[in-house]
A tleap script that builds the chain and sets N, CA, C and O, in Angstrom:
source leaprc.protein.ff14SB
mol = sequence {
  NMET SER SER ILE GLU LEU ILE LYS VAL ILE
  ASN GLU ALA GLU GLU GLN ALA ASP LYS ILE
  LYS LYS ASP GLY VAL GLN GLU ALA LYS GLN
  ILE VAL ALA ASP ALA ASN LYS ARG ALA SER
  GLN LEU ILE LEU GLU ALA GLU ASP LYS ALA
  ASP ALA GLU TYR ASN LEU ALA ILE SER LYS
  ALA GLU ALA GLU ALA GLY LYS VAL TYR ASP
  ASP ILE ILE GLU GLN THR SER GLU LYS SER
  ARG VAL ILE LEU SER GLU ALA GLU LYS ASN
  ILE GLN ALA GLY VAL LYS VAL VAL LEU GLU
  ARG ILE VAL LYS SER ASN VAL ASN CSER
}
set mol.1.N position { 63.885 -17.451 -44.437 }
set mol.1.CA position { 63.790 -16.316 -44.107 }
set mol.1.C position { 64.554 -15.850 -42.712 }
set mol.1.O position { 64.506 -16.366 -41.596 }
set mol.2.N position { 65.280 -14.680 -43.185 }
set mol.2.CA position { 66.064 -14.435 -41.851 }
set mol.2.C position { 65.418 -13.589 -40.841 }
set mol.2.O position { 64.317 -13.184 -41.213 }
set mol.3.N position { 65.716 -13.268 -39.872 }
set mol.3.CA position { 64.812 -12.793 -38.831 }
set mol.3.C position { 64.737 -11.248 -39.245 }
set mol.3.O position { 63.670 -10.676 -39.024 }
set mol.4.N position { 65.708 -10.581 -39.786 }
set mol.4.CA position { 65.414 -9.264 -40.298 }
set mol.4.C position { 64.593 -9.381 -41.317 }
set mol.4.O position { 63.815 -8.429 -41.359 }
set mol.5.N position { 64.472 -9.994 -41.987 }
set mol.5.CA position { 63.423 -10.270 -43.325 }
set mol.5.C position { 62.033 -10.338 -42.654 }
set mol.5.O position { 61.108 -9.574 -42.930 }
set mol.6.N position { 61.989 -11.206 -41.862 }
set mol.6.CA position { 60.796 -11.513 -40.902 }
set mol.6.C position { 60.218 -10.085 -40.415 }
set mol.6.O position { 59.151 -9.572 -40.753 }
set mol.7.N position { 61.121 -9.615 -39.604 }
set mol.7.CA position { 60.831 -8.172 -39.002 }
set mol.7.C position { 60.169 -7.017 -39.934 }
set mol.7.O position { 59.172 -6.329 -39.716 }
set mol.8.N position { 60.944 -7.029 -40.909 }
set mol.8.CA position { 60.496 -6.199 -42.336 }
set mol.8.C position { 59.204 -6.580 -42.555 }
set mol.8.O position { 58.257 -5.801 -42.444 }
set mol.9.N position { 59.090 -7.892 -42.901 }
set mol.9.CA position { 57.606 -8.288 -43.293 }
set mol.9.C position { 56.342 -7.727 -42.445 }
set mol.9.O position { 55.294 -7.203 -42.823 }
set mol.10.N position { 56.867 -8.056 -41.079 }
set mol.10.CA position { 55.939 -7.709 -39.912 }
set mol.10.C position { 55.748 -6.234 -39.829 }
set mol.10.O position { 54.656 -5.796 -39.468 }
set mol.11.N position { 56.794 -5.385 -40.158 }
set mol.11.CA position { 56.490 -3.952 -39.907 }
set mol.11.C position { 55.751 -3.459 -41.490 }
set mol.11.O position { 54.925 -2.546 -41.476 }
set mol.12.N position { 56.026 -3.958 -42.455 }
set mol.12.CA position { 55.117 -3.522 -43.748 }
set mol.12.C position { 53.742 -4.188 -43.301 }
set mol.12.O position { 52.770 -3.669 -43.849 }
set mol.13.N position { 53.490 -5.106 -42.526 }
set mol.13.CA position { 52.234 -5.758 -42.396 }
set mol.13.C position { 51.293 -4.738 -41.421 }
set mol.13.O position { 50.086 -4.585 -41.611 }
set mol.14.N position { 51.941 -4.169 -40.509 }
set mol.14.CA position { 51.634 -3.494 -39.244 }
set mol.14.C position { 51.212 -1.738 -39.994 }
set mol.14.O position { 50.258 -1.047 -39.639 }
set mol.15.N position { 52.249 -1.371 -41.077 }
set mol.15.CA position { 52.126 -0.426 -41.731 }
set mol.15.C position { 50.779 -0.406 -42.554 }
set mol.15.O position { 49.969 0.517 -42.636 }
set mol.16.N position { 50.739 -1.700 -43.163 }
set mol.16.CA position { 49.575 -1.735 -43.888 }
set mol.16.C position { 48.381 -1.567 -43.313 }
set mol.16.O position { 47.478 -0.839 -43.726 }
set mol.17.N position { 48.377 -2.483 -42.015 }
set mol.17.CA position { 47.127 -2.654 -41.222 }
set mol.17.C position { 46.722 -1.095 -40.771 }
set mol.17.O position { 45.593 -0.665 -41.005 }
set mol.18.N position { 47.814 -0.227 -40.057 }
set mol.18.CA position { 47.487 0.940 -39.741 }
set mol.18.C position { 46.927 2.086 -40.802 }
set mol.18.O position { 46.180 3.012 -40.487 }
set mol.19.N position { 47.483 1.806 -42.209 }
set mol.19.CA position { 46.835 2.375 -43.218 }
set mol.19.C position { 45.474 1.968 -43.589 }
set mol.19.O position { 44.669 2.837 -43.924 }
set mol.20.N position { 45.189 0.908 -43.566 }
set mol.20.CA position { 43.767 0.245 -43.704 }
set mol.20.C position { 42.764 0.947 -42.657 }
set mol.20.O position { 41.682 1.473 -42.918 }
set mol.21.N position { 43.335 0.834 -41.527 }
set mol.21.CA position { 42.534 1.453 -40.339 }
set mol.21.C position { 42.446 2.731 -40.497 }
set mol.21.O position { 41.314 3.197 -40.374 }
set mol.22.N position { 43.527 3.639 -40.797 }
set mol.22.CA position { 43.039 5.003 -41.140 }
set mol.22.C position { 42.381 5.415 -42.239 }
set mol.22.O position { 41.726 6.444 -42.070 }
set mol.23.N position { 42.346 4.872 -43.455 }
set mol.23.CA position { 41.792 4.845 -44.317 }
set mol.23.C position { 39.864 4.566 -44.109 }
set mol.23.O position { 38.942 5.211 -44.609 }
set mol.24.N position { 39.821 3.239 -43.085 }
set mol.24.CA position { 38.606 2.975 -42.811 }
set mol.24.C position { 37.691 4.032 -41.907 }
set mol.24.O position { 36.490 4.276 -42.019 }
set mol.25.N position { 38.678 4.586 -40.962 }
set mol.25.CA position { 38.299 5.668 -40.028 }
set mol.25.C position { 37.641 6.830 -40.976 }
set mol.25.O position { 36.500 7.282 -40.882 }
set mol.26.N position { 38.551 7.155 -41.814 }
set mol.26.CA position { 38.237 8.327 -42.893 }
set mol.26.C position { 37.316 8.115 -43.778 }
set mol.26.O position { 36.606 9.054 -44.139 }
set mol.27.N position { 37.166 6.973 -44.244 }
set mol.27.CA position { 35.914 6.796 -45.082 }
set mol.27.C position { 34.562 6.678 -44.086 }
set mol.27.O position { 33.532 7.214 -44.495 }
set mol.28.N position { 34.546 6.107 -43.015 }
set mol.28.CA position { 33.329 6.218 -42.039 }
set mol.28.C position { 33.314 7.436 -41.479 }
set mol.28.O position { 32.205 7.574 -40.964 }
set mol.29.N position { 33.946 8.350 -41.322 }
set mol.29.CA position { 33.822 9.936 -41.102 }
set mol.29.C position { 33.159 10.520 -42.205 }
set mol.29.O position { 32.228 11.286 -41.955 }
set mol.30.N position { 33.537 10.249 -43.633 }
set mol.30.CA position { 32.754 10.677 -44.821 }
set mol.30.C position { 31.692 10.403 -44.816 }
set mol.30.O position { 30.887 11.316 -44.999 }
set mol.31.N position { 31.204 9.064 -44.610 }
set mol.31.CA position { 30.119 8.407 -44.515 }
set mol.31.C position { 29.053 8.904 -43.894 }
set mol.31.O position { 27.904 8.986 -44.328 }
set mol.32.N position { 29.623 9.349 -42.498 }
set mol.32.CA position { 28.725 9.825 -41.439 }
set mol.32.C position { 28.519 11.419 -41.779 }
set mol.32.O position { 27.532 11.974 -41.297 }
set mol.33.N position { 29.526 12.243 -42.685 }
set mol.33.CA position { 29.081 13.414 -42.942 }
set mol.33.C position { 28.195 13.567 -44.058 }
set mol.33.O position { 27.260 14.366 -44.013 }
set mol.34.N position { 28.454 12.785 -45.147 }
set mol.34.CA position { 27.496 12.749 -46.051 }
set mol.34.C position { 25.840 12.504 -45.715 }
set mol.34.O position { 24.916 13.185 -46.161 }
set mol.35.N position { 25.739 11.363 -44.821 }
set mol.35.CA position { 24.678 11.085 -44.275 }
set mol.35.C position { 24.204 12.162 -43.311 }
set mol.35.O position { 22.981 12.095 -43.187 }
set mol.36.N position { 24.643 12.939 -42.731 }
set mol.36.CA position { 24.256 14.151 -42.150 }
set mol.36.C position { 23.779 15.018 -43.126 }
set mol.36.O position { 22.581 15.298 -43.176 }
set mol.37.N position { 24.762 15.567 -44.072 }
set mol.37.CA position { 24.385 16.190 -45.192 }
set mol.37.C position { 22.996 15.913 -45.704 }
set mol.37.O position { 22.063 16.703 -45.559 }
set mol.38.N position { 22.915 14.833 -46.266 }
set mol.38.CA position { 21.613 14.157 -46.779 }
set mol.38.C position { 20.411 14.515 -45.968 }
set mol.38.O position { 19.450 15.127 -46.434 }
set mol.39.N position { 20.517 14.074 -44.637 }
set mol.39.CA position { 19.498 14.079 -43.491 }
set mol.39.C position { 19.111 15.850 -43.539 }
set mol.39.O position { 17.935 16.200 -43.437 }
set mol.40.N position { 20.071 16.732 -43.679 }
set mol.40.CA position { 19.629 18.049 -43.418 }
set mol.40.C position { 18.927 18.370 -44.842 }
set mol.40.O position { 17.813 18.895 -44.829 }
set mol.41.N position { 19.451 18.116 -45.859 }
set mol.41.CA position { 18.454 18.049 -47.232 }
set mol.41.C position { 17.129 17.818 -46.923 }
set mol.41.O position { 16.281 18.706 -47.005 }
set mol.42.N position { 16.879 16.629 -46.557 }
set mol.42.CA position { 15.687 15.974 -46.543 }
set mol.42.C position { 14.694 16.630 -45.377 }
set mol.42.O position { 13.466 16.544 -45.394 }
set mol.43.N position { 15.540 17.345 -44.299 }
set mol.43.CA position { 14.712 18.070 -43.345 }
set mol.43.C position { 14.236 19.136 -44.010 }
set mol.43.O position { 13.018 19.264 -44.138 }
set mol.44.N position { 14.984 19.920 -44.453 }
set mol.44.CA position { 14.770 21.132 -45.423 }
set mol.44.C position { 13.758 20.987 -46.559 }
set mol.44.O position { 12.916 21.841 -46.836 }
set mol.45.N position { 13.917 19.870 -47.161 }
set mol.45.CA position { 12.706 19.732 -48.120 }
set mol.45.C position { 11.254 19.258 -47.622 }
set mol.45.O position { 10.210 19.435 -48.249 }
set mol.46.N position { 11.373 18.672 -46.473 }
set mol.46.CA position { 10.230 18.261 -45.413 }
set mol.46.C position { 9.505 19.449 -45.097 }
set mol.46.O position { 8.308 19.617 -45.329 }
set mol.47.N position { 10.370 20.361 -44.496 }
set mol.47.CA position { 9.907 21.835 -44.065 }
set mol.47.C position { 9.145 22.683 -45.176 }
set mol.47.O position { 8.077 23.281 -45.054 }
set mol.48.N position { 10.008 22.575 -46.342 }
set mol.48.CA position { 9.381 23.324 -47.689 }
set mol.48.C position { 7.930 22.769 -47.956 }
set mol.48.O position { 6.926 23.481 -47.973 }
set mol.49.N position { 7.946 21.515 -48.145 }
set mol.49.CA position { 6.663 20.808 -48.350 }
set mol.49.C position { 5.435 21.055 -47.223 }
set mol.49.O position { 4.232 21.140 -47.470 }
set mol.50.N position { 6.051 21.136 -46.008 }
set mol.50.CA position { 5.000 21.496 -45.029 }
set mol.50.C position { 4.502 22.791 -45.116 }
set mol.50.O position { 3.311 23.103 -45.131 }
set mol.51.N position { 5.562 23.607 -45.179 }
set mol.51.CA position { 5.224 25.029 -45.269 }
set mol.51.C position { 4.290 25.239 -46.683 }
set mol.51.O position { 3.345 26.024 -46.600 }
set mol.52.N position { 4.497 24.668 -47.750 }
set mol.52.CA position { 3.537 24.627 -49.166 }
set mol.52.C position { 1.953 24.064 -48.717 }
set mol.52.O position { 0.920 24.643 -49.054 }
set mol.53.N position { 2.009 22.783 -47.865 }
set mol.53.CA position { 0.553 22.418 -47.656 }
set mol.53.C position { -0.034 23.260 -46.784 }
set mol.53.O position { -1.165 23.708 -46.976 }
set mol.54.N position { 0.604 23.510 -45.878 }
set mol.54.CA position { 0.130 24.740 -44.694 }
set mol.54.C position { -0.417 25.850 -45.639 }
set mol.54.O position { -1.610 26.122 -45.501 }
set mol.55.N position { 0.262 26.496 -46.535 }
set mol.55.CA position { 0.011 27.681 -47.161 }
set mol.55.C position { -1.379 27.560 -48.277 }
set mol.55.O position { -2.213 28.438 -48.502 }
set mol.56.N position { -1.303 26.215 -48.846 }
set mol.56.CA position { -2.358 25.575 -49.582 }
set mol.56.C position { -3.688 25.468 -48.752 }
set mol.56.O position { -4.753 25.957 -49.130 }
set mol.57.N position { -3.507 24.767 -47.566 }
set mol.57.CA position { -4.614 24.736 -46.836 }
set mol.57.C position { -5.296 26.100 -46.308 }
set mol.57.O position { -6.509 26.295 -46.225 }
set mol.58.N position { -4.332 26.946 -45.990 }
set mol.58.CA position { -4.719 28.450 -45.521 }
set mol.58.C position { -5.489 28.981 -46.543 }
set mol.58.O position { -6.533 29.512 -46.164 }
set mol.59.N position { -5.245 28.985 -47.836 }
set mol.59.CA position { -5.638 29.532 -49.134 }
set mol.59.C position { -7.065 29.141 -49.143 }
set mol.59.O position { -8.054 29.871 -49.077 }
set mol.60.N position { -6.974 27.638 -49.252 }
set mol.60.CA position { -8.229 27.057 -49.150 }
set mol.60.C position { -9.488 27.332 -48.093 }
set mol.60.O position { -10.683 27.334 -48.389 }
set mol.61.N position { -8.939 27.546 -46.871 }
set mol.61.CA position { -9.844 27.932 -45.505 }
set mol.61.C position { -10.282 29.432 -45.955 }
set mol.61.O position { -11.416 29.851 -45.722 }
set mol.62.N position { -9.348 30.163 -46.582 }
set mol.62.CA position { -9.574 31.827 -46.744 }
set mol.62.C position { -10.747 31.813 -47.846 }
set mol.62.O position { -11.655 32.643 -47.864 }
set mol.63.N position { -10.614 30.836 -48.693 }
set mol.63.CA position { -11.567 31.115 -49.970 }
set mol.63.C position { -12.782 30.496 -49.475 }
set mol.63.O position { -13.846 31.020 -49.802 }
set mol.64.N position { -12.795 29.236 -48.577 }
set mol.64.CA position { -14.096 28.758 -48.165 }
set mol.64.C position { -14.894 30.002 -47.306 }
set mol.64.O position { -16.093 30.256 -47.417 }
set mol.65.N position { -14.023 30.636 -46.513 }
set mol.65.CA position { -14.622 31.469 -45.428 }
set mol.65.C position { -15.029 32.516 -46.261 }
set mol.65.O position { -16.189 32.880 -46.066 }
set mol.66.N position { -14.279 33.224 -47.316 }
set mol.66.CA position { -15.030 34.117 -47.974 }
set mol.66.C position { -16.261 33.505 -49.010 }
set mol.66.O position { -16.843 34.387 -49.642 }
set mol.67.N position { -16.626 32.390 -49.203 }
set mol.67.CA position { -17.649 32.125 -49.626 }
set mol.67.C position { -18.873 32.275 -48.749 }
set mol.67.O position { -19.907 32.871 -49.049 }
set mol.68.N position { -18.543 31.517 -47.392 }
set mol.68.CA position { -19.282 31.436 -46.467 }
set mol.68.C position { -19.758 32.927 -46.147 }
set mol.68.O position { -20.977 33.098 -46.115 }
set mol.69.N position { -18.851 34.129 -45.883 }
set mol.69.CA position { -19.316 35.285 -45.810 }
set mol.69.C position { -19.980 35.783 -46.743 }
set mol.69.O position { -20.947 36.471 -46.417 }
set mol.70.N position { -19.706 35.615 -48.063 }
set mol.70.CA position { -20.372 36.368 -48.995 }
set mol.70.C position { -22.207 35.631 -49.067 }
set mol.70.O position { -23.227 36.249 -49.374 }
set mol.71.N position { -22.099 34.386 -48.727 }
set mol.71.CA position { -23.428 33.761 -48.415 }
set mol.71.C position { -24.171 34.441 -47.222 }
set mol.71.O position { -25.375 34.598 -47.425 }
set mol.72.N position { -23.752 34.825 -46.157 }
set mol.72.CA position { -24.379 35.231 -45.078 }
set mol.72.C position { -24.643 36.804 -45.665 }
set mol.72.O position { -25.756 37.327 -45.607 }
set mol.73.N position { -23.754 37.305 -46.093 }
set mol.73.CA position { -24.031 38.779 -46.708 }
set mol.73.C position { -25.044 38.821 -47.498 }
set mol.73.O position { -25.609 39.915 -47.490 }
set mol.74.N position { -25.624 37.802 -48.389 }
set mol.74.CA position { -26.531 37.691 -49.518 }
set mol.74.C position { -27.764 37.396 -48.642 }
set mol.74.O position { -28.736 38.108 -48.897 }
set mol.75.N position { -27.919 36.473 -47.643 }
set mol.75.CA position { -28.832 36.146 -46.852 }
set mol.75.C position { -29.349 37.201 -46.019 }
set mol.75.O position { -30.495 37.599 -45.812 }
set mol.76.N position { -28.245 37.547 -45.605 }
set mol.76.CA position { -28.681 39.074 -44.919 }
set mol.76.C position { -29.402 40.276 -45.525 }
set mol.76.O position { -30.338 40.919 -45.049 }
set mol.77.N position { -28.698 40.448 -46.786 }
set mol.77.CA position { -29.121 41.428 -47.794 }
set mol.77.C position { -30.823 41.101 -48.246 }
set mol.77.O position { -31.686 41.973 -48.345 }
set mol.78.N position { -30.975 39.976 -48.424 }
set mol.78.CA position { -32.112 39.267 -48.720 }
set mol.78.C position { -33.236 39.584 -47.630 }
set mol.78.O position { -34.304 40.129 -47.906 }
set mol.79.N position { -32.877 39.195 -46.436 }
set mol.79.CA position { -33.810 39.248 -44.985 }
set mol.79.C position { -34.177 40.948 -44.934 }
set mol.79.O position { -35.291 41.453 -44.795 }
set mol.80.N position { -32.989 41.566 -45.077 }
set mol.80.CA position { -33.458 43.029 -44.960 }
set mol.80.C position { -34.316 43.486 -46.270 }
set mol.80.O position { -35.338 44.131 -46.035 }
set mol.81.N position { -34.019 43.234 -47.509 }
set mol.81.CA position { -35.013 43.712 -48.427 }
set mol.81.C position { -36.444 43.127 -47.887 }
set mol.81.O position { -37.422 43.842 -48.103 }
set mol.82.N position { -36.608 42.138 -47.341 }
set mol.82.CA position { -37.957 41.499 -47.311 }
set mol.82.C position { -38.340 42.381 -45.828 }
set mol.82.O position { -39.549 42.541 -45.657 }
set mol.83.N position { -37.569 42.866 -44.926 }
set mol.83.CA position { -38.092 43.630 -43.777 }
set mol.83.C position { -38.276 45.006 -44.179 }
set mol.83.O position { -38.990 45.707 -43.461 }
set mol.84.N position { -37.650 45.596 -45.401 }
set mol.84.CA position { -37.921 46.977 -45.806 }
set mol.84.C position { -39.136 46.834 -46.546 }
set mol.84.O position { -40.041 47.652 -46.387 }
set mol.85.N position { -39.256 45.754 -47.438 }
set mol.85.CA position { -40.907 45.866 -48.138 }
set mol.85.C position { -41.863 45.782 -47.249 }
set mol.85.O position { -42.898 46.440 -47.357 }
set mol.86.N position { -41.596 44.843 -46.125 }
set mol.86.CA position { -42.947 44.843 -45.149 }
set mol.86.C position { -43.047 46.111 -44.624 }
set mol.86.O position { -44.147 46.663 -44.624 }
set mol.87.N position { -42.009 46.699 -44.147 }
set mol.87.CA position { -41.928 48.193 -43.584 }
set mol.87.C position { -42.789 49.239 -44.379 }
set mol.87.O position { -43.652 49.958 -43.874 }
set mol.88.N position { -42.407 49.212 -45.749 }
set mol.88.CA position { -42.981 49.996 -46.602 }
set mol.88.C position { -44.298 49.611 -46.557 }
set mol.88.O position { -45.096 50.497 -46.250 }
set mol.89.N position { -44.795 48.344 -46.819 }
set mol.89.CA position { -46.098 48.285 -46.748 }
set mol.89.C position { -46.964 48.931 -45.224 }
set mol.89.O position { -47.960 49.654 -45.192 }
set mol.90.N position { -46.271 48.441 -44.219 }
set mol.90.CA position { -46.752 48.911 -43.037 }
set mol.90.C position { -46.944 50.709 -42.843 }
set mol.90.O position { -47.898 51.209 -42.246 }
set mol.91.N position { -45.880 51.457 -43.451 }
set mol.91.CA position { -45.885 52.919 -43.548 }
set mol.91.C position { -46.913 53.131 -44.386 }
set mol.91.O position { -47.728 53.970 -44.000 }
set mol.92.N position { -47.180 52.429 -45.790 }
set mol.92.CA position { -48.317 52.988 -46.313 }
set mol.92.C position { -49.593 52.690 -45.933 }
set mol.92.O position { -50.538 53.370 -46.334 }
set mol.93.N position { -49.741 51.704 -45.169 }
set mol.93.CA position { -51.213 51.491 -44.319 }
set mol.93.C position { -51.293 52.460 -43.373 }
set mol.93.O position { -52.338 53.082 -43.184 }
set mol.94.N position { -50.196 52.671 -42.697 }
set mol.94.CA position { -50.306 53.761 -41.751 }
set mol.94.C position { -50.333 55.091 -41.948 }
set mol.94.O position { -50.651 55.868 -41.047 }
set mol.95.N position { -49.996 55.477 -43.166 }
set mol.95.CA position { -50.507 56.657 -43.864 }
set mol.95.C position { -51.726 56.596 -44.312 }
set mol.95.O position { -52.320 57.674 -44.345 }
set mol.96.N position { -52.420 55.448 -44.754 }
set mol.96.CA position { -53.510 55.671 -45.282 }
set mol.96.C position { -54.565 55.627 -43.761 }
set mol.96.O position { -55.547 56.364 -43.671 }
set mol.97.N position { -54.305 54.996 -43.042 }
set mol.97.CA position { -54.817 55.090 -41.662 }
set mol.97.C position { -55.251 56.592 -41.157 }
set mol.97.O position { -56.371 56.934 -40.778 }
set mol.98.N position { -53.838 57.552 -41.273 }
set mol.98.CA position { -53.880 58.543 -40.922 }
set mol.98.C position { -54.461 59.723 -41.311 }
set mol.98.O position { -54.924 60.709 -40.739 }
set mol.99.N position { -54.251 59.198 -42.912 }
set mol.99.CA position { -55.092 60.251 -43.741 }
set mol.99.C position { -56.884 60.078 -43.702 }
set mol.99.O position { -57.725 60.971 -43.596 }
set mol.100.N position { -57.041 58.876 -43.806 }
set mol.100.CA position { -58.550 58.822 -43.382 }
set mol.100.C position { -58.923 59.282 -41.964 }
set mol.100.O position { -60.054 59.769 -41.953 }
set mol.101.N position { -58.474 59.279 -41.072 }
set mol.101.CA position { -58.732 60.039 -39.941 }
set mol.101.C position { -58.984 61.319 -40.066 }
set mol.101.O position { -60.007 61.873 -39.663 }
set mol.102.N position { -57.666 62.063 -40.871 }
set mol.102.CA position { -57.674 63.280 -40.866 }
set mol.102.C position { -59.059 63.813 -41.693 }
set mol.102.O position { -59.738 64.745 -41.262 }
set mol.103.N position { -59.392 63.041 -43.017 }
set mol.103.CA position { -60.461 63.204 -43.709 }
set mol.103.C position { -61.534 63.142 -43.082 }
set mol.103.O position { -62.421 63.967 -43.300 }
set mol.104.N position { -61.683 62.093 -42.123 }
set mol.104.CA position { -62.946 61.863 -41.374 }
set mol.104.C position { -63.108 63.117 -40.202 }
set mol.104.O position { -64.226 63.486 -39.842 }
set mol.105.N position { -62.059 63.618 -39.749 }
set mol.105.CA position { -62.259 64.594 -38.661 }
set mol.105.C position { -62.388 65.826 -39.366 }
set mol.105.O position { -62.768 66.734 -38.627 }
set mol.106.N position { -62.190 66.167 -40.594 }
set mol.106.CA position { -62.418 67.144 -41.379 }
set mol.106.C position { -63.726 67.341 -41.963 }
set mol.106.O position { -64.259 68.431 -42.167 }
set mol.107.N position { -64.218 66.146 -42.225 }
set mol.107.CA position { -65.541 65.910 -42.738 }
set mol.107.C position { -66.682 66.207 -41.481 }
set mol.107.O position { -67.644 66.975 -41.506 }
set mol.108.N position { -66.333 65.548 -40.668 }
set mol.108.CA position { -67.175 65.705 -39.339 }
set mol.108.C position { -66.997 67.221 -38.596 }
set mol.108.O position { -67.724 67.494 -37.642 }
set mol.109.N position { -66.155 68.031 -39.007 }
set mol.109.CA position { -66.046 69.323 -38.370 }
set mol.109.C position { -66.665 70.346 -38.641 }
set mol.109.O position { -66.460 71.378 -38.002 }
savepdb mol mol.pdb
quit
């Protein structure tokens, strides 16, 4: 092999090495870009899932709070009915006492 042929072979090898290097760099850049894109997708999916779980938890808490509220209202209403019933009995007893006194005072007059 002559010197010129040897130089051509070396130049071709250098060109091939440069091409391989450029292709490798380009492929690495594409791999990084794809990984970043996938990471962004995963982040969005995680955010969506977190939002859905948050909304579900809020809905459950609101439903439970509504039940507790309804229970408190029912208990309070029942207590109010009992108090009202007792008050009516006391009013009736009071009216009876007042009427008896009026009758006694009219009879004694």
